C-alpha positions as CSV (number, residue, x, y, z in Angstrom):
1,M,0.0,0.0,0.0
2,H,1.4,3.4,-1.0
3,Q,0.5,6.9,-2.1
4,K,0.5,7.8,-5.7
5,L,-0.4,10.9,-7.8
6,M,-3.4,9.9,-9.9
7,V,-6.3,11.6,-11.8
8,N,-9.5,11.7,-9.8
9,P,-12.2,10.3,-12.1
10,V,-14.8,12.6,-10.6
11,S,-13.1,16.0,-10.6
12,N,-10.5,15.1,-13.3
13,R,-7.8,16.7,-11.0
14,T,-4.5,15.2,-10.2
15,C,-4.3,14.3,-6.5
16,S,-2.6,11.9,-4.1
17,M,-4.5,8.6,-3.8
18,T,-3.8,5.4,-1.8
19,V,-2.9,2.5,-4.0
20,V,-3.4,-1.1,-2.6
21,R,-1.6,-3.9,-4.5
22,M,-3.4,-7.2,-4.0
23,D,-1.9,-10.7,-4.1
24,S,-2.0,-12.4,-7.5
25,S,-4.5,-14.9,-6.2
26,V,-7.1,-12.2,-5.8
27,Q,-8.8,-11.9,-9.1
28,Y,-10.4,-8.8,-10.4
29,G,-14.0,-10.1,-10.8
30,P,-14.5,-11.7,-7.4
31,F,-12.8,-8.8,-5.6
32,K,-15.1,-6.3,-7.4
33,T,-18.1,-8.4,-6.2
34,V,-16.7,-8.1,-2.6
35,L,-16.4,-4.3,-3.0
36,R,-20.0,-4.1,-4.4
37,F,-21.2,-6.0,-1.3
38,L,-19.4,-3.6,1.0
39,Y,-21.1,-0.7,-0.7
40,T,-24.6,-2.1,-1.1
41,G,-24.9,-5.1,1.2
42,Q,-26.2,-7.2,-1.7
43,L,-25.0,-10.3,-3.6
44,D,-26.4,-11.6,-6.9
45,E,-27.4,-15.2,-6.7
46,N,-26.2,-15.7,-10.3
47,E,-22.8,-14.2,-9.6
48,K,-19.9,-16.2,-11.1
49,G,-17.0,-17.4,-9.0
50,L,-18.8,-17.5,-5.7
51,M,-16.2,-19.8,-4.1
52,R,-13.5,-17.3,-4.9
53,V,-15.7,-14.5,-3.5
54,A,-16.1,-16.6,-0.3
55,Q,-12.3,-17.0,-0.1
56,I,-11.7,-13.3,-0.4
57,A,-14.4,-12.6,2.1
58,E,-12.7,-15.0,4.5
59,I,-9.3,-13.3,4.1
60,L,-10.9,-9.8,4.6
61,E,-13.1,-11.1,7.5
62,V,-16.3,-10.1,5.7
63,F,-18.2,-12.9,7.4
64,D,-21.7,-11.7,6.3
65,L,-20.7,-12.1,2.7
66,R,-19.2,-15.6,3.3
67,M,-22.5,-16.6,5.0
68,M,-24.5,-15.3,2.1
69,V,-22.4,-17.3,-0.4
70,E,-23.0,-20.4,1.8
71,N,-26.7,-19.8,1.8
72,I,-26.8,-19.5,-2.0
73,T,-24.7,-22.7,-2.3
74,N,-27.2,-24.5,0.0
75,K,-30.2,-23.1,-2.0
76,E,-31.3,-21.0,1.0
77,A,-30.8,-17.6,-0.6
78,F,-34.0,-16.3,1.0
79,M,-32.1,-16.1,4.3
80,N,-29.8,-13.4,2.8
81,Q,-32.5,-10.8,3.2
82,E,-32.1,-10.7,7.0
83,I,-28.3,-10.6,6.6
84,T,-28.6,-7.6,4.3
85,K,-30.8,-5.8,6.8
86,A,-28.4,-6.4,9.7
87,F,-25.5,-5.4,7.5
88,H,-27.0,-2.0,6.7
89,V,-27.7,-1.3,10.4
90,R,-24.0,-2.1,11.3
91,K,-22.9,-0.1,8.3
92,A,-24.9,3.0,9.3
93,N,-23.4,2.8,12.9
94,R,-19.9,2.5,11.5
95,I,-20.4,5.5,9.2
96,K,-21.8,7.6,12.0
97,E,-18.8,6.7,14.1
98,C,-16.5,7.8,11.3
99,L,-18.4,11.1,11.1
100,S,-18.2,11.7,14.9
101,K,-14.5,10.8,15.1
102,S,-13.5,12.4,11.8
103,T,-11.9,9.2,10.7
104,F,-10.5,9.5,7.1
105,S,-12.2,12.9,6.7
106,D,-11.0,15.0,3.7
107,V,-13.1,18.1,3.9
108,T,-14.1,20.6,6.6
109,F,-17.2,22.7,6.7
110,K,-16.7,26.1,8.3
111,L,-20.0,27.2,9.9
112,D,-21.3,30.1,12.0
113,D,-20.6,28.5,15.3
114,G,-17.8,26.0,14.6
115,S,-16.7,23.4,12.0
116,I,-17.5,19.8,11.1
117,N,-15.3,17.3,9.2
118,A,-16.8,15.1,6.5
119,H,-16.0,12.7,3.7
120,K,-16.3,13.9,0.1
121,P,-17.0,10.4,-1.5
122,L,-19.9,9.8,0.8
123,L,-21.3,13.3,0.2
124,I,-20.9,13.0,-3.6
125,C,-22.8,9.7,-3.8
126,S,-25.6,10.9,-1.5
127,C,-26.4,14.4,-2.7
128,E,-26.4,15.9,-6.2
129,W,-25.7,19.4,-4.8
130,M,-22.6,18.1,-3.1
131,A,-21.6,16.1,-6.2
132,A,-21.8,19.3,-8.3
133,M,-19.8,21.3,-5.7
134,F,-17.0,18.7,-5.2
135,G,-17.0,17.0,-8.6
136,G,-17.4,20.0,-10.9
137,S,-15.3,23.0,-11.7
138,F,-16.1,24.9,-8.5
139,V,-13.4,26.1,-6.2
140,E,-14.5,23.7,-3.5
141,S,-13.6,20.7,-5.6
142,A,-9.9,21.5,-5.1
143,N,-10.1,22.8,-1.5
144,N,-10.3,20.9,1.8
145,E,-12.4,23.7,3.4
146,V,-15.9,24.9,2.5
147,V,-17.4,28.0,4.1
148,L,-21.2,27.8,4.6
149,P,-22.6,31.2,5.9
150,N,-25.8,31.4,7.9
151,V,-25.6,27.7,8.8
152,S,-25.3,26.4,12.4
153,K,-23.3,23.4,13.5
154,S,-26.4,21.5,14.7
155,S,-28.3,21.8,11.4
156,M,-25.2,20.8,9.4
157,Q,-24.7,17.8,11.7
158,S,-28.3,16.7,11.0
159,V,-27.8,17.1,7.3
160,L,-24.6,15.0,7.4
161,D,-26.2,12.3,9.5
162,Y,-29.0,12.1,7.0
163,L,-26.6,11.9,4.0
164,Y,-24.6,9.1,5.7
165,T,-27.5,7.0,7.1
166,K,-30.6,8.2,5.2
167,Q,-32.3,8.8,8.6
168,L,-33.2,11.9,10.6
169,S,-31.3,12.3,13.8
170,C,-33.4,14.3,16.2
171,T,-31.3,16.1,18.9
172,S,-32.3,18.5,21.6
173,D,-30.6,21.4,19.9
174,M,-32.0,20.8,16.5
175,D,-34.1,23.7,15.1
176,P,-36.6,22.2,12.6
177,L,-37.2,25.5,10.8
178,E,-33.4,26.0,10.3
179,L,-33.0,22.4,9.1
180,I,-35.8,22.7,6.6
181,A,-34.3,25.9,5.2
182,L,-30.8,24.2,4.9
183,A,-32.3,21.0,3.4
184,N,-34.3,22.9,0.8
185,R,-31.1,25.0,0.0
186,I,-29.1,21.9,-0.9
187,C,-32.0,20.1,-2.6
188,L,-32.8,17.4,-0.2
189,P,-36.6,17.0,-0.5
190,R,-36.8,13.8,1.5
191,L,-34.9,15.4,4.4
192,V,-37.4,18.3,4.2
193,A,-40.3,15.8,4.5
194,L,-38.7,14.0,7.4
195,T,-38.2,17.2,9.3
196,E,-41.7,18.3,8.5
197,Q,-43.0,15.1,10.1
198,H,-40.8,15.6,13.1
199,A,-42.0,19.2,13.5
200,V,-45.7,18.2,13.2
201,Q,-45.2,15.5,15.8
202,E,-43.6,17.9,18.3
203,L,-46.4,20.6,17.7
204,T,-49.1,17.9,18.2
205,K,-47.5,16.6,21.3
206,A,-47.3,20.2,22.7
207,A,-50.9,20.8,21.9
208,M,-52.0,17.6,23.6
209,N,-50.2,18.8,26.7
210,A,-52.3,22.0,26.7
211,V,-49.5,24.2,25.5
212,D,-50.5,27.2,23.4
213,I,-48.9,26.7,20.0
214,D,-50.8,29.3,18.0
215,Q,-47.9,31.8,17.8
216,E,-45.4,29.0,16.9
217,V,-47.7,27.7,14.2
218,L,-47.9,31.2,12.5
219,T,-44.1,31.3,12.5
220,Y,-43.9,27.8,11.1
221,L,-46.4,28.6,8.3
222,E,-44.3,31.5,7.0
223,I,-41.0,29.5,6.9
224,A,-42.7,26.4,5.5
225,Q,-44.2,28.2,2.6
226,F,-41.0,30.0,1.8
227,H,-38.9,26.8,1.8
228,N,-41.3,24.4,0.0
229,A,-42.3,22.5,3.1
230,H,-45.7,21.9,1.7
231,Q,-46.8,19.2,4.2
232,L,-45.9,21.4,7.2
233,A,-47.6,24.4,5.6
234,A,-50.8,22.4,5.1
235,W,-50.8,21.3,8.7
236,C,-50.3,24.8,9.9
237,L,-53.2,26.0,7.7
238,H,-55.4,23.3,9.1
239,H,-54.6,24.2,12.7
240,I,-55.2,27.9,12.0
241,C,-58.5,27.3,10.3
242,T,-59.7,24.8,12.9
243,N,-58.9,27.3,15.7
244,Y,-59.6,30.4,13.6
245,N,-61.5,32.4,16.2
246,S,-59.0,31.7,18.9
247,V,-56.0,32.5,16.7
248,C,-57.5,35.5,15.1
249,S,-58.5,37.0,18.5
250,K,-54.9,36.8,19.7
251,F,-53.0,37.5,16.5
252,R,-55.2,39.5,14.2
253,K,-52.2,41.5,12.8
254,D,-50.3,38.3,12.1
255,I,-53.2,36.8,10.3
256,K,-53.6,39.9,8.1
257,S,-49.8,39.9,7.4
258,K,-50.1,36.2,6.3
259,S,-53.0,37.2,4.1
260,A,-50.8,39.5,2.0
261,A,-48.6,36.6,0.7
262,K,-49.5,33.9,-1.8
263,F,-48.8,30.2,-1.7
264,G,-47.6,29.9,-5.3
265,N,-48.6,26.6,-7.0
266,F,-49.4,24.8,-3.7
267,F,-52.9,26.2,-3.4
268,H,-53.4,27.2,-7.0
269,H,-52.4,30.8,-6.4
270,L,-55.2,31.4,-3.8
271,E,-54.4,34.1,-1.3
272,N,-54.1,33.2,2.3
273,Q,-57.1,35.1,3.3
274,E,-59.2,33.5,0.7
275,Y,-58.1,30.1,1.9
276,F,-58.9,31.0,5.5
277,E,-62.3,32.2,4.6
278,R,-63.1,29.0,2.7
279,H,-61.8,26.6,5.3
280,R,-62.1,28.4,8.7
281,W,-64.1,26.8,11.4
282,P,-66.7,27.8,12.2
283,P,-67.4,29.1,8.7
284,V,-68.9,32.5,8.1
285,W,-72.3,31.1,6.9
286,Y,-72.5,29.1,10.2
287,L,-71.9,32.2,12.3
288,K,-74.6,34.0,10.3
289,E,-77.0,31.2,10.8
290,E,-76.2,31.0,14.5
291,D,-76.7,34.7,14.9
292,H,-80.0,34.5,13.1
293,Y,-81.0,31.6,15.3
294,Q,-80.1,33.4,18.5
295,R,-82.0,36.5,17.5
296,V,-85.1,34.5,16.5
297,K,-84.7,32.5,19.8
298,K,-84.7,35.7,21.8
299,E,-87.7,37.1,20.0
300,R,-89.6,33.8,20.6
301,E,-88.6,33.8,24.2
302,K,-90.0,37.4,24.6
303,E,-93.2,36.4,22.9
304,D,-93.5,33.3,25.1
305,N,-93.0,35.4,28.2
306,V,-95.7,37.9,27.2
307,L,-98.1,35.1,26.3
308,N,-97.4,33.3,29.6
309,K,-98.1,36.5,31.5
310,H,-101.3,37.0,29.6
311,R,-102.5,33.4,30.3
312,S,-101.7,33.7,34.0
313,K,-103.8,36.9,34.3
314,R,-106.8,35.3,32.5
315,K,-106.6,32.3,34.8
316,W,-106.6,34.5,37.9
317,C,-109.6,36.4,36.7
318,F,-111.5,33.2,36.0
319,W,-110.7,31.9,39.4
320,S,-111.7,35.1,41.1
321,S,-115.1,35.3,39.3
322,S,-115.9,31.7,40.2
323,S,-115.1,32.3,43.9
324,A,-117.4,35.3,43.9
325,A,-120.3,33.4,42.5
326,F,-120.0,30.6,45.1
327,A,-119.9,33.2,47.8
């Protein structure tokens, strides 16, 4: 194993790369199969040279691969699905450990409140935005430091965790709105969706614990609409419309300010106020009907009171006349 200047196939730049010379007994095809397994955790049942693959797996102590070859040989390939699942779990844990310990890192992100080390190959294969930045003609492709203004360390950490494991890591210092903005900025719609789901769960939990979330929902709505978080925006609109009287009584100015903006294509260019008026509860027609009902009810109650008084007087007069006749 030694260092050698070679052309990077991604960036087409000459750089120092680690070269590992294998023993002549290790053939190209079977070794490529081993590498494919280490990247994907999968093994084709029809792969040629499975015994040589098993030998290389034994040498490299890739025991999962050796077991999968054995299952295929014994016509029990269906058992490999569980091995693949367990492999991906261990792989995600190892990758997160490399991220936390900066093992083999080759790039540093300079952020507003610190820096984080990362690995260009993993970023390039996980994110098109990163691939364009590190694999194209941008300055970052030749530098080991990337400055990202207006990005906090906690949000970038969540982005890297997602790119490495395809899962959302929820920490106590994570700001969902800031993470949504960053994920939308670097074109990660699935991360935006996962963060939306987390935000809705947290808001729902707070509401169930009798916490007033109206002000927070109004803030979330504005950020969600601006950064294409359509699911979160829809939930916020539903909450506002469901609790319209309560929200409007406390934050009338905020409601009016939200009404000045438009949703874009999400609600077919309907203005916020128009949406509120269509979907608010109770709706305007219900309030009018209720008001009419209450007025009619009061009038009827007045009429009934007058009628009851009149009836009671007639009854007293009749009783008095009868008493006098008997006397």
